[in-house]
C-alpha positions in Angstrom: 0.0 0.0 0.0 1.5 3.4 -1.0 1.2 6.6 0.9 -1.9 7.9 -1.0 -3.8 4.6 -0.4 -2.8 4.7 3.3 -4.1 8.3 3.6 -7.6 7.3 2.4 -8.0 4.5 4.9 -9.9 6.9 7.0 -12.2 9.4 5.2 -12.8 12.2 4.6 -9.3 13.5 4.4 -8.1 17.1 4.7 -5.9 18.2 1.8 -4.5 21.8 1.9 -2.5 23.5 -0.9 0.5 25.7 -0.3 3.1 26.9 -2.8 6.8 26.5 -2.2 8.7 29.7 -2.1 5.9 31.9 -0.6 6.4 34.2 1.2 10.0 32.8 1.0 11.4 29.3 0.5 12.4 28.7 4.2 9.0 29.9 5.6 7.1 27.7 3.0 8.9 24.6 4.0 8.2 25.3 7.6 4.5 26.0 6.8 4.1 22.7 4.9 5.8 20.8 7.7 3.4 22.4 10.2 0.4 21.6 8.1 1.6 18.0 7.7 2.2 17.5 11.4 -1.0 19.2 12.7 -3.9 17.7 10.8 -3.3 17.5 7.0 -3.6 14.0 5.6 -2.2 14.9 2.1 -0.7 18.1 0.8 -0.7 19.7 -2.6 2.6 21.2 -2.9 2.6 24.1 -5.3 5.2 24.6 -8.1 5.1 28.2 -9.2 4.5 29.2 -12.8 4.2 32.6 -14.5 0.9 31.8 -16.1 -1.2 29.8 -13.6 -4.4 29.7 -15.7 -6.5 27.7 -13.3 -5.7 29.8 -10.2 -7.5 32.8 -8.9 -5.9 36.1 -7.6 -4.8 34.8 -4.2 -2.7 31.9 -5.5 -1.6 33.8 -8.6 -0.1 36.5 -6.3 1.5 34.1 -4.1 3.2 32.2 -6.8 4.3 35.4 -8.5 6.0 36.4 -5.2 7.6 33.0 -5.1 9.0 33.4 -8.5 10.2 36.9 -7.7 12.0 35.4 -4.7 13.8 32.9 -7.0 11.9 29.7 -6.6 12.7 27.1 -9.3 11.7 23.6 -10.0 15.1 22.4 -8.8 14.7 24.3 -5.5 11.2 23.0 -5.2 12.3 19.4 -5.5 15.1 20.0 -3.0 12.5 21.4 -0.7 10.3 18.2 -0.9 13.5 16.2 0.0 14.0 18.4 3.0 10.4 17.9 4.1 11.0 14.1 3.9 14.2 14.5 5.9 12.2 16.4 8.6 9.9 13.4 9.0 7.0 14.5 7.0 5.4 11.1 6.0 2.1 12.0 4.5 1.5 12.1 0.7 2.9 15.1 -1.1 1.4 15.8 -4.5 3.1 18.2 -6.8 0.7 20.6 -8.3 2.1 22.7 -11.2 1.8 23.5 -14.9 3.2 21.6 -17.8 5.7 24.1 -19.2 8.2 24.2 -16.4 8.1 20.4 -16.3 8.9 20.2 -19.9 11.6 22.8 -19.6 13.2 20.8 -16.8 12.9 17.6 -19.0 9.9 15.4 -18.4 11.5 12.1 -17.6 14.2 13.9 -15.4 11.5 15.9 -13.6 9.5 12.8 -12.7 12.5 10.8 -11.7 13.9 13.6 -9.5 10.5 14.3 -8.0 10.0 10.8 -7.0 13.5 10.5 -5.6 12.8 13.6 -3.6 9.7 12.1 -2.1 6.7 13.2 -4.3 3.8 10.8 -4.5 2.0 12.0 -7.5 1.2 15.0 -9.7 -1.6 17.4 -10.6 -1.2 19.3 -13.9 -4.2 21.5 -14.5 -3.3 22.4 -18.1 -2.6 18.8 -19.2 -5.8 17.4 -20.5 -6.3 13.6 -20.5 -6.0 13.5 -24.3 -2.6 15.0 -24.2 -1.2 13.2 -21.1 0.2 10.0 -22.7 3.8 11.1 -22.7 3.6 12.3 -19.0 1.9 9.0 -17.9 4.4 6.9 -19.8 7.3 8.7 -18.1 5.6 8.0 -14.7 5.6 4.3 -15.6 9.4 4.3 -15.9 9.5 4.8 -12.0 9.2 1.7 -9.9 6.6 3.6 -7.8 4.6 4.6 -10.9 3.3 7.9 -9.2 -0.3 8.8 -10.4 -1.2 11.8 -12.5 -4.2 12.9 -10.7 -7.0 13.8 -13.2 -9.4 16.7 -12.8 -13.2 16.8 -13.5 -15.5 19.7 -13.5 -19.3 20.4 -13.4 -19.1 21.0 -17.1 -17.6 17.6 -18.0 -19.8 15.5 -20.2 -20.9 12.0 -19.1 -18.6 10.5 -21.8 -15.5 12.5 -20.7 -16.4 11.8 -17.0 -16.6 8.1 -17.6 -13.4 8.1 -19.7 -11.3 9.9 -17.0 -12.9 8.2 -14.0 -12.6 4.7 -15.4 -8.8 5.0 -15.5 -8.3 7.2 -12.4 -5.2 6.6 -10.3 -4.6 7.9 -6.8 -7.9 10.0 -6.6 -10.0 12.3 -8.6 -9.8 16.0 -8.1 -13.4 17.3 -8.6 -13.6 21.0 -9.3 -16.8 22.0 -7.5 -17.5 25.1 -9.5 -16.8 26.5 -12.9 -14.0 29.2 -13.1 -10.7 29.6 -11.2 -9.7 28.8 -7.7 -10.8 31.2 -4.9 -13.0 31.3 -1.9 -16.8 31.0 -2.2 -19.5 31.9 0.2 -21.7 28.9 -0.5 -21.4 25.4 -1.6 -23.2 24.4 -4.8 -26.6 22.6 -4.2 -25.7 20.3 -7.0 -22.5 19.0 -5.6 -23.9 15.8 -4.2 -25.3 14.9 -7.6 -22.1 15.7 -9.2 -20.1 13.5 -6.9 -22.5 10.7 -7.5 -22.2 11.1 -11.3 -18.4 10.6 -10.8 -18.7 7.6 -8.5 -20.9 5.8 -10.9 -17.7 5.3 -13.0 -14.9 4.7 -10.5 -14.0 3.3 -7.2 -11.2 5.8 -6.8 -11.6 8.4 -4.0 -13.3 11.7 -5.1 -11.9 14.8 -3.6 -13.5 18.2 -3.9 -11.7 21.5 -4.4 -12.2 25.1 -5.6 -14.0 27.4 -3.2 -13.8 25.8 0.1 -12.7 28.4 2.7 -14.0 27.4 6.2 -14.1 24.4 8.4 -17.8 24.5 8.4 -17.8 24.3 4.6 -15.3 21.5 4.8 -17.5 19.5 7.1 -20.4 20.0 4.8 -18.5 18.7 1.8 -16.9 16.0 3.9 -20.3 14.4 4.3 -20.4 13.9 0.5 -16.8 13.5 -0.7 -13.8 11.4 0.3 -11.5 14.4 0.5 -11.6 18.1 1.0 -9.1 20.4 -0.9 -8.5 23.8 0.6 -6.2 26.2 -1.5 -6.9 29.9 -1.7 -8.1 30.2 2.0 -5.1 28.3 3.2 -2.6 30.5 1.2 -4.5 33.7 2.1 -4.6 33.1 5.9 -1.2 31.7 6.3 0.6 34.0 3.9 -0.9 37.1 5.3 -0.1 36.1 8.9 2.8 37.7 10.9 3.4 34.2 12.3 2.8 31.9 9.3 4.0 28.7 10.9 1.8 29.1 14.0 -1.2 30.0 11.8 -0.6 26.9 9.7 -0.6 24.8 12.8 -3.9 26.3 13.9 -5.4 26.1 10.3 -4.6 22.5 10.0 -6.0 21.6 13.5 -9.3 23.5 12.9 -9.9 21.7 9.6 -8.9 18.4 10.9 -11.2 18.8 13.9 -14.2 19.7 11.6 -13.7 16.5 9.6 -12.7 14.2 12.5 -16.3 13.2 13.5 -17.0 12.2 10.0 -14.0 9.9 9.6 -14.5 6.2 9.3 
């Protein structure tokens, strides 16, 4: 059983996102360590890119700052290795865009990422139809880390079935149309959307985009196998004078909200 499978032994899981290099590299590593050791079950580790088309203003600003501070793919992978050296043992999924991975060298990127301790990848601008080269490169690794596929409310039944049928790791279900960002309310159609996906797969279904409070996380946790929290996590921790302490509290509050649902 790999780390991702182990994480889903008790559901729903809490999955925050935080980009490496924001507000600086050292702080981001400390923040991710704090999230991991205070309630996160799996972390989306952000790789910064100059054109993050799926992200809203909060994450765009954070990743731009990280780039201005000098973050690179190489430094990001070194940071993942440092997190493993510090005893972080939960799954770390690298979330980034395709261009920097290609520039680094795809096979080299996947090899170095796995050696550093990454468990899988999320690439928002790499559609299923164009992902064969990436997937083949992951198969060269003995661990065969999954490329996590994304589905949205606008996905047709045919596309949903095609993606869900071959899903590895888990499915990232986008709860709303548009970019990442906090939302005041959860869609009334979310339960139906999750059921549509589950009709095609036994892989865990995790919901992201728009979840900003522990109360919303609990609401979604009653429906989904995992709750993904990005913009709210970045905004609250990145804007704090004590980001590491805030990260500890943030993780503990979301974990507490989901704990009574876990089974």
